ROVEX-522039 format. One record per atom (N, C-alpha, C): residue number from 1; residue in one letter; chain; atom name; x, z, y. Coordinates in pm, whole numbers. Example, Ala and Ser with C-alpha at 12.3 -4.5 7.8 and 13.67 -1.06 7.14 Angstrom:
  tivo  zator  vexvo  setor    east      up   north
     1      A      A      N    1319     780    -569
     1      A      A     CA    1230     780    -450
     1      A      A      C    1320     780    -330
     2      S      A      N    1285     708    -225
     2      S      A     CA    1367     714    -106
     2      S      A      C    1290     787       3
//
This chain:
  tivo  zator  vexvo  setor    east      up   north
     1      M      A      N    4131   15897   10118
     1      M      A     CA    4051   15777   10115
     1      M      A      C    4061   15709    9978
     2      I      A      N    4179   15708    9921
     2      I      A     CA    4197   15647    9789
     2      I      A      C    4125   15728    9683
     3      Q      A      N    4124   15861    9700
     3      Q      A     CA    4054   15947    9605
     3      Q      A      C    3904   15918    9606
     4      I      A      N    3848   15891    9721
     4      I      A     CA    3705   15860    9731
     4      I      A      C    3676   15727    9663
     5      L      A      N    3761   15628    9685
     5      L      A     CA    3742   15498    9620
     5      L      A      C    3754   15510    9468
     6      K      A      N    3848   15593    9422
     6      K      A     CA    3862   15615    9278
     6      K      A      C    3738   15683    9221
     7      T      A      N    3683   15778    9295
     7      T      A     CA    3564   15848    9248
     7      T      A      C    3443   15755    9241
     8      V      A      N    3423   15677    9345
     8      V      A     CA    3307   15586    9348
     8      V      A      C    3320   15479    9240
     9      F      A      N    3437   15419    9229
     9      F      A     CA    3453   15306    9138
     9      F      A      C    3504   15348    9000
    10      S      A      N    3499   15478    8968
    10      S      A     CA    3529   15520    8832
    10      S      A      C    3414   15485    8738
    11      N      A      N    3296   15468    8794
    11      N      A     CA    3179   15426    8716
    11      N      A      C    3180   15274    8704
    12      P      A      N    3177   15220    8583
    12      P      A     CA    3183   15074    8567
    12      P      A      C    3064   15000    8628
    13      I      A      N    2953   15068    8647
    13      I      A     CA    2837   15002    8708
    13      I      A      C    2869   14959    8850
    14      Y      A      N    2943   15040    8924
    14      Y      A     CA    2977   15006    9062
    14      Y      A      C    3081   14895    9068
    15      I      A      N    3167   14886    8967
    15      I      A     CA    3264   14776    8961
    15      I      A      C    3191   14644    8935
    16      V      A      N    3095   14647    8843
    16      V      A     CA    3017   14526    8814
    16      V      A      C    2935   14488    8937
    17      L      A      N    2875   14586    9004
    17      L      A     CA    2797   14559    9125
    17      L      A      C    2884   14498    9234
    18      T      A      N    3004   14550    9252
    18      T      A     CA    3097   14497    9351
    18      T      A      C    3135   14352    9319
    19      S      A      N    3168   14327    9193
    19      S      A     CA    3205   14191    9153
    19      S      A      C    3090   14093    9172
    20      T      A      N    2969   14137    9138
    20      T      A     CA    2852   14051    9151
    20      T      A      C    2823   14020    9297
    21      I      A      N    2825   14122    9383
    21      I      A     CA    2799   14101    9525
    21      I      A      C    2904   14008    9586
    22      F      A      N    3031   14032    9553
    22      F      A     CA    3137   13948    9608
    22      F      A      C    3120   13802    9565
    23      T      A      N    3097   13781    9437
    23      T      A     CA    3086   13644    9386
    23      T      A      C    2966   13571    9445
    24      L      A      N    2849   13636    9442
    24      L      A     CA    2729   13571    9493
    24      L      A      C    2737   13544    9642
    25      M      A      N    2790   13640    9716
    25      M      A     CA    2797   13623    9861
    25      M      A      C    2901   13516    9897
    26      L      A      N    3014   13518    9829
    26      L      A     CA    3118   13419    9858
    26      L      A      C    3069   13277    9828
    27      I      A      N    3009   13259    9712
    27      I      A     CA    2961   13126    9675
    27      I      A      C    2852   13078    9770
    28      S      A      N    2756   13167    9800
    28      S      A     CA    2647   13125    9889
    28      S      A      C    2695   13096   10030
    29      L      A      N    2786   13177   10084
    29      L      A     CA    2837   13151   10219
    29      L      A      C    2923   13025   10224
    30      L      A      N    2999   12999   10118
    30      L      A     CA    3079   12877   10116
    30      L      A      C    2992   12753   10108
    31      I      A      N    2883   12761   10032
    31      I      A     CA    2791   12647   10025
    31      I      A      C    2719   12628   10158
    32      L      A      N    2670   12738   10217
    32      L      A     CA    2598   12728   10344
    32      L      A      C    2688   12679   10458
    33      S      A      N    2815   12715   10453
    33      S      A     CA    2905   12677   10562
    33      S      A      C    2969   12540   10541
    34      G      A      N    2946   12479   10430
    34      G      A     CA    2997   12344   10408
    34      G      A      C    3139   12339   10354
    35      Y      A      N    3185   12447   10292
    35      Y      A     CA    3316   12445   10228
    35      Y      A      C    3307   12401   10083
    36      V      A      N    3190   12418   10022
    36      V      A     CA    3167   12377    9884
    36      V      A      C    3043   12289    9882
    37      F      A      N    3055   12176    9813
    37      F      A     CA    2944   12081    9800
    37      F      A      C    2906   12070    9653
    38      L      A      N    2778   12063    9626
    38      L      A     CA    2730   12059    9489
    38      L      A      C    2696   11919    9441
    39      E      A      N    2679   11825    9533
    39      E      A     CA    2645   11689    9494
    39      E      A      C    2747   11592    9549
    40      P      A      N    2782   11489    9484
    40      P      A     CA    2741   11442    9352
    40      P      A      C    2804   11525    9240
    41      Y      A      N    2908   11600    9269
    41      Y      A     CA    2965   11695    9174
    41      Y      A      C    3027   11807    9256
    42      L      A      N    3071   11913    9191
    42      L      A     CA    3123   12030    9260
    42      L      A      C    3255   11998    9329
    43      V      A      N    3257   12009    9462
    43      V      A     CA    3375   11977    9542
    43      V      A      C    3395   12085    9645
    44      G      A      N    3519   12129    9659
    44      G      A     CA    3555   12222    9766
    44      G      A      C    3636   12149    9871
    45      N      A      N    3609   12177    9998
    45      N      A     CA    3677   12106   10106
    45      N      A      C    3699   12201   10223
    46      I      A      N    3825   12223   10256
    46      I      A     CA    3860   12300   10375
    46      I      A      C    3928   12203   10470
    47      Q      A      N    3856   12167   10575
    47      Q      A     CA    3911   12071   10671
    47      Q      A      C    4010   12140   10762
    48      K      A      N    4097   12059   10819
    48      K      A     CA    4198   12111   10910
    48      K      A      C    4128   12174   11031
    49      G      A      N    4166   12295   11063
    49      G      A     CA    4107   12367   11175
    49      G      A      C    3996   12462   11136
    50      T      A      N    3955   12460   11010
    50      T      A     CA    3847   12551   10966
    50      T      A      C    3899   12660   10874
    51      E      A      N    4030   12675   10866
    51      E      A     CA    4089   12776   10777
    51      E      A      C    4050   12917   10817
    52      F      A      N    4044   12942   10948
    52      F      A     CA    4011   13076   10997
    52      F      A      C    3869   13115   10956
    53      G      A      N    3776   13023   10966
    53      G      A     CA    3639   13049   10923
    53      G      A      C    3631   13078   10774
    54      F      A      N    3713   13007   10696
    54      F      A     CA    3718   13030   10552
    54      F      A      C    3769   13170   10520
    55      V      A      N    3873   13213   10590
    55      V      A     CA    3928   13348   10570
    55      V      A      C    3825   13454   10612
    56      L      A      N    3753   13427   10720
    56      L      A     CA    3650   13522   10763
    56      L      A      C    3539   13536   10660
    57      I      A      N    3504   13428   10593
    57      I      A     CA    3401   13434   10488
    57      I      A      C    3450   13519   10371
    58      I      A      N    3577   13503   10336
    58      I      A     CA    3632   13584   10226
    58      I      A      C    3634   13731   10265
    59      L      A      N    3677   13762   10387
    59      L      A     CA    3678   13901   10434
    59      L      A      C    3538   13961   10439
    60      L      A      N    3444   13883   10486
    60      L      A     CA    3305   13928   10495
    60      L      A      C    3249   13957   10356
    61      S      A      N    3275   13871   10261
    61      S      A     CA    3228   13892   10125
    61      S      A      C    3293   14015   10063
    62      F      A      N    3423   14031   10086
    62      F      A     CA    3495   14147   10031
    62      F      A      C    3443   14278   10088
    63      L      A      N    3430   14283   10221
    63      L      A     CA    3383   14408   10282
    63      L      A      C    3239   14440   10243
    64      S      A      N    3155   14340   10233
    64      S      A     CA    3018   14364   10189
    64      S      A      C    3015   14415   10046
    65      A      A      N    3099   14357    9961
    65      A      A     CA    3105   14399    9822
    65      A      A      C    3164   14539    9807
    66      L      A      N    3240   14583    9904
    66      L      A     CA    3298   14717    9901
    66      L      A      C    3202   14821    9958
    67      V      A      N    3136   14787   10067
    67      V      A     CA    3053   14884   10139
    67      V      A      C    2919   14909   10070
    68      I      A      N    2855   14806   10021
    68      I      A     CA    2721   14823    9964
    68      I      A      C    2722   14913    9840
    69      P      A      N    2812   14897    9742
    69      P      A     CA    2814   14992    9630
    69      P      A      C    2849   15135    9671
    70      M      A      N    2935   15149    9773
    70      M      A     CA    2966   15285    9820
    70      M      A      C    2843   15351    9880
    71      N      A      N    2763   15275    9952
    71      N      A     CA    2640   15330   10009
    71      N      A      C    2536   15359    9901
    72      I      A      N    2533   15277    9798
    72      I      A     CA    2442   15306    9686
    72      I      A      C    2485   15433    9614
    73      Y      A      N    2615   15452    9599
    73      Y      A     CA    2667   15576    9542
    73      Y      A      C    2629   15695    9629
    74      R      A      N    2641   15677    9758
    74      R      A     CA    2605   15783    9853
    74      R      A      C    2456   15815    9845
    75      I      A      N    2372   15713    9831
    75      I      A     CA    2228   15736    9817
    75      I      A      C    2199   15814    9690
    76      N      A      N    2268   15781    9582
    76      N      A     CA    2248   15853    9457
    76      N      A      C    2291   15999    9467
    77      I      A      N    2393   16026    9546
    77      I      A     CA    2441   16163    9563
    77      I      A      C    2349   16241    9657
    78      L      A      N    2307   16179    9766
    78      L      A     CA    2229   16247    9871
    78      L      A      C    2082   16206    9868
    79      K      A      N    2019   16220    9756
    79      K      A     CA    1878   16177    9746
    79      K      A      C    1784   16263    9830
    80      K      A      N    1822   16385    9858
    80      K      A     CA    1732   16473    9932
    80      K      A      C    1730   16444   10082
    81      S      A      N    1841   16401   10140
    81      S      A     CA    1848   16382   10285
    81      S      A      C    1840   16234   10320
    82      K      A      N    1721   16181   10325
    82      K      A     CA    1702   16037   10350
    82      K      A      C    1735   15997   10493
    83      T      A      N    1727   16087   10589
    83      T      A     CA    1759   16052   10727
    83      T      A      C    1907   16025   10745
    84      K      A      N    1991   16088   10665
    84      K      A     CA    2134   16063   10675
    84      K      A      C    2173   15932   10610
    85      I      A      N    2092   15884   10520
    85      I      A     CA    2126   15766   10443
    85      I      A      C    2097   15637   10518
    86      T      A      N    1988   15630   10591
    86      T      A     CA    1938   15503   10643
    86      T      A      C    2037   15432   10735
    87      G      A      N    2112   15503   10815
    87      G      A     CA    2200   15438   10912
    87      G      A      C    2307   15352   10850
    88      S      A      N    2380   15404   10754
    88      S      A     CA    2493   15328   10701
    88      S      A      C    2449   15217   10607
    89      I      A      N    2344   15237   10531
    89      I      A     CA    2298   15130   10443
    89      I      A      C    2236   15017   10526
    90      F      A      N    2167   15054   10634
    90      F      A     CA    2110   14954   10723
    90      F      A      C    2221   14873   10790
    91      T      A      N    2326   14942   10834
    91      T      A     CA    2437   14875   10900
    91      T      A      C    2509   14780   10805
    92      S      A      N    2524   14819   10679
    92      S      A     CA    2594   14731   10585
    92      S      A      C    2514   14605   10558
    93      F      A      N    2381   14615   10550
    93      F      A     CA    2300   14496   10529
    93      F      A      C    2297   14408   10653
    94      I      A      N    2295   14468   10772
    94      I      A     CA    2298   14390   10896
    94      I      A      C    2432   14316   10907
    95      G      A      N    2541   14384   10877
    95      G      A     CA    2672   14320   10882
    95      G      A      C    2685   14205   10785
    96      A      A      N    2631   14222   10667
    96      A      A     CA    2635   14115   10568
    96      A      A      C    2548   13998   10610
    97      A      A      N    2433   14027   10667
    97      A      A     CA    2340   13919   10705
    97      A      A      C    2393   13841   10825
    98      T      A      N    2458   13907   10920
    98      T      A     CA    2506   13834   11037
    98      T      A      C    2622   13743   11003
    99      G      A      N    2690   13770   10894
    99      G      A     CA    2799   13681   10854
    99      G      A      C    2750   13549   10800
   100      A      A      N    2626   13545   10759
   100      A      A     CA    2570   13422   10702
   100      A      A      C    2502   13340   10810
   101      C      A      N    2558   13338   10929
   101      C      A     CA    2490   13277   11042
   101      C      A      C    2500   13126   11045
   102      S      A      N    2604   13072   10989
   102      S      A     CA    2620   12927   10996
   102      S      A      C    2536   12862   10887
   103      C      A      N    2440   12787   10928
   103      C      A     CA    2345   12731   10831
   103      C      A      C    2393   12600   10771
   104      G      A      N    2482   12529   10836
   104      G      A     CA    2532   12404   10783
   104      G      A      C    2420   12305   10757
   105      P      A      N    2411   12252   10635
   105      P      A     CA    2309   12152   10604
   105      P      A      C    2167   12207   10612
   106      I      A      N    2151   12336   10587
   106      I      A     CA    2017   12395   10592
   106      I      A      C    1965   12399   10736
   107      G      A      N    2056   12406   10832
   107      G      A     CA    2016   12410   10971
   107      G      A      C    1937   12289   11016
   108      F      A      N    1970   12173   10961
   108      F      A     CA    1897   12053   10999
   108      F      A      C    1751   12059   10954
   109      A      A      N    1728   12122   10839
   109      A      A     CA    1589   12140   10793
   109      A      A      C    1514   12234   10885
   110      L      A      N    1584   12336   10937
   110      L      A     CA    1521   12428   11032
   110      L      A      C    1484   12356   11161
   111      V      A      N    1574   12271   11209
   111      V      A     CA    1549   12199   11334
   111      V      A      C    1426   12111   11320
   112      S      A      N    1415   12043   11208
   112      S      A     CA    1303   11951   11193
   112      S      A      C    1171   12024   11171
   113      S      A      N    1175   12143   11114
   113      S      A     CA    1050   12215   11088
   113      S      A      C    1008   12304   11204
   114      I      A      N    1102   12358   11279
   114      I      A     CA    1067   12450   11387
   114      I      A      C    1062   12380   11522
   115      G      A      N    1141   12277   11540
   115      G      A     CA    1138   12203   11666
   115      G      A      C    1246   12249   11761
   116      S      A      N    1213   12259   11888
   116      S      A     CA    1313   12290   11991
   116      S      A      C    1366   12432   11979
   117      I      A      N    1284   12525   11934
   117      I      A     CA    1332   12663   11915
   117      I      A      C    1436   12666   11804
   118      G      A      N    1411   12593   11697
   118      G      A     CA    1507   12585   11588
   118      G      A      C    1636   12518   11631
   119      A      A      N    1626   12416   11714
   119      A      A     CA    1745   12348   11765
   119      A      A      C    1827   12441   11852
   120      T      A      N    1760   12520   11933
   120      T      A     CA    1831   12616   12018
   120      T      A      C    1900   12723   11934
   121      A      A      N    1829   12775   11835
   121      A      A     CA    1887   12877   11749
   121      A      A      C    2005   12822   11670
   122      L      A      N    1992   12701   11616
   122      L      A     CA    2101   12641   11541
   122      L      A      C    2221   12613   11631
   123      S      A      N    2195   12569   11752
   123      S      A     CA    2303   12544   11847
   123      S      A      C    2378   12673   11880
   124      F      A      N    2303   12781   11901
   124      F      A     CA    2366   12910   11930
   124      F      A      C    2450   12957   11813
   125      L      A      N    2394   12949   11692
   125      L      A     CA    2467   12997   11575
   125      L      A      C    2589   12911   11545
   126      T      A      N    2579   12782   11568
   126      T      A     CA    2693   12694   11544
   126      T      A      C    2803   12717   11646
   127      N      A      N    2767   12736   11772
   127      N      A     CA    2867   12757   11876
   127      N      A      C    2936   12892   11865
   128      F      A      N    2865   12993   11822
   128      F      A     CA    2920   13128   11817
   128      F      A      C    2938   13178   11674
   129      E      A      N    2964   13087   11583
   129      E      A     CA    2980   13121   11442
   129      E      A      C    3097   13217   11419
   130      I      A      N    3213   13185   11472
   130      I      A     CA    3332   13268   11452
   130      I      A      C    3317   13406   11518
   131      P      A      N    3274   13415   11645
   131      P      A     CA    3257   13549   11703
   131      P      A      C    3153   13635   11631
   132      I      A      N    3046   13572   11581
   132      I      A     CA    2945   13649   11509
   132      I      A      C    3003   13701   11378
   133      R      A      N    3081   13621   11310
   133      R      A     CA    3144   13667   11185
   133      R      A      C    3247   13777   11213
   134      I      A      N    3323   13764   11320
   134      I      A     CA    3419   13869   11355
   134      I      A      C    3345   13998   11388
   135      F      A      N    3233   13988   11460
   135      F      A     CA    3152   14105   11491
   135      F      A      C    3099   14169   11364
   136      S      A      N    3053   14088   11269
   136      S      A     CA    2997   14143   11147
   136      S      A      C    3107   14207   11061
   137      I      A      N    3228   14152   11062
   137      I      A     CA    3339   14215   10990
   137      I      A      C    3373   14349   11054
   138      G      A      N    3372   14353   11188
   138      G      A     CA    3394   14480   11257
   138      G      A      C    3286   14582   11224
   139      L      A      N    3162   14536   11219
   139      L      A     CA    3050   14624   11185
   139      L      A      C    3063   14677   11042
   140      L      A      N    3102   14591   10950
   140      L      A     CA    3123   14636   10813
   140      L      A      C    3244   14729   10801
   141      G      A      N    3348   14704   10881
   141      G      A     CA    3463   14795   10883
   141      G      A      C    3425   14933   10934
   142      L      A      N    3345   14936   11039
   142      L      A     CA    3296   15063   11092
   142      L      A      C    3209   15135   10989
   143      T      A      N    3125   15060   10920
   143      T      A     CA    3041   15118   10816
   143      T      A      C    3126   15172   10702
   144      Y      A      N    3232   15102   10667
   144      Y      A     CA    3322   15148   10561
   144      Y      A      C    3382   15283   10597
   145      F      A      N    3436   15296   10719
   145      F      A     CA    3500   15421   10757
   145      F      A      C    3399   15535   10773
   146      T      A      N    3280   15506   10823
   146      T      A     CA    3180   15613   10833
   146      T      A      C    3129   15654   10695
   147      T      A      N    3121   15560   10602
   147      T      A     CA    3080   15595   10466
   147      T      A      C    3187   15679   10397
   148      I      A      N    3312   15643   10416
   148      I      A     CA    3423   15724   10361
   148      I      A      C    3417   15866   10417
   149      K      A      N    3399   15875   10548
   149      K      A     CA    3393   16007   10612
   149      K      A      C    3274   16086   10560
   150      S      A      N    3160   16020   10547
   150      S      A     CA    3040   16086   10498
   150      S      A      C    3057   16134   10354
   151      L      A      N    3116   16051   10270
   151      L      A     CA    3138   16091   10131
   151      L      A      C    3236   16208   10122
   152      K      A      N    3333   16209   10210
   152      K      A     CA    3432   16317   10210
   152      K      A      C    3369   16449   10254
   153      I      A      N    3286   16444   10359
   153      I      A     CA    3229   16567   10414
   153      I      A      C    3105   16611   10340
   154      E      A      N    3006   16521   10328
   154      E      A     CA    2876   16559   10273
   154      E      A      C    2877   16573   10122
   155      C      A      N    2960   16495   10055
   155      C      A     CA    2956   16495    9908
   155      C      A      C    3071   16577    9847
   156      N      A      N    3156   16630    9932
   156      N      A     CA    3267   16716    9887
   156      N      A      C    3357   16646    9785
   157      I      A      N    3399   16526    9815
   157      I      A     CA    3490   16455    9727
   157      I      A      C    3631   16483    9773
//
């Protein structure tokens, strides 16, 4: 497994891609979840009892930043067999997207523009924020191990 990671990340492009994905995803999820505020100036705030959600955001950003470049590497290696590629890259994007479920301040704009359907959706996402993030981390973990297995078998690493 370490040999596969060394092979994928021996190319500096994948290291830059990983760093960019991690940074952008972490900052955007922290802003959306209300851990970082931009006005009146840049402030970070972790309230008592929300530490677990903060750790889940960091894990989600890390796993997304690890899985997406590995799948891009896999796509570059297996350009001929597109049916083998779609499952894991689709799963990594779904896992990353489900982690961004807590809308925070943006959710109120959704409620006012969509109405009762938006209120129901926001209520669901707010109530089940932690389980959805845990599910998405599990999904990204599964994608990580299947991508490692695929790179080992199909790409002969």
